[in-house]
C-alpha angles and dihedrals in degrees: 000000000000130000118197114232123209114313094249112134115235129195117237087251093052088049095052091048094051092041095053088058098036122111087211138055117252131188118215119212114184096310100335122106112213118194112225107222121213120282126247121242091255090049092050095044093050092049092044090051097048091043095047095049093043094047093050092046090051094048112139090004127119093265139086125212124210133188133206105314103055113105120224125200120212104187099184091061097029089239131152113186140160108226118208089234130007135178119205126189115233126277092063109225117209132199110267111273093009134104096185108049123076124209107182115064118159094190134027127187126190130191108221126228131178092258097046106034094090094049095042091052096045122017100026093044091052090051094047090052090061089064107097092213095048117111111151141040124188123190118194122195114218098197100055135012102272131124128185121204128194118191129187116231101168139341106318095352122114132175118217123213131172133194132198106155114091087219096060120103122224114211118195118221099200094058138015099268137123129181135178112239088233090059091055090051095042110141093005114141110202089184094067099059138055 
């Protein structure tokens, strides 16, 4: 969930100075600072399930998997963000002069909420596509069993797939990983959240 702060425009340097001392996580989108609200139990369960399975599957392989609190810098769009789950090929590439900000993801997954789904599908996806290493985007709905997968096949060409049956297997194209839709949604209770 995101909550827009005052409409003052900040430089990337001002954002980073504030972010290092902040109690909360904030996205930065071309001068705007956007407070990241706390996640719901379903949001956290889904992100945790996807991360845990992915992290275990990629054990001892040339990838690192991050969840929630790892900052990503997208220089072409002047965006700092914290993807829900992110896979990065080794070696890890950091923003110049930083030890806490990654620049080379191959796959990003976002758990959609009512307040973020439009931004995740549009503005964030457009920003992610400017990263040369980025090859795959997975959008996971937290209110119903539904996953959208965008896989890069060539320059500026993407294949769209969607999944709604718990028995379907999602195969990532950017890394060697498969997961049943039911495993992403394990312990998720659709009845407790609106």
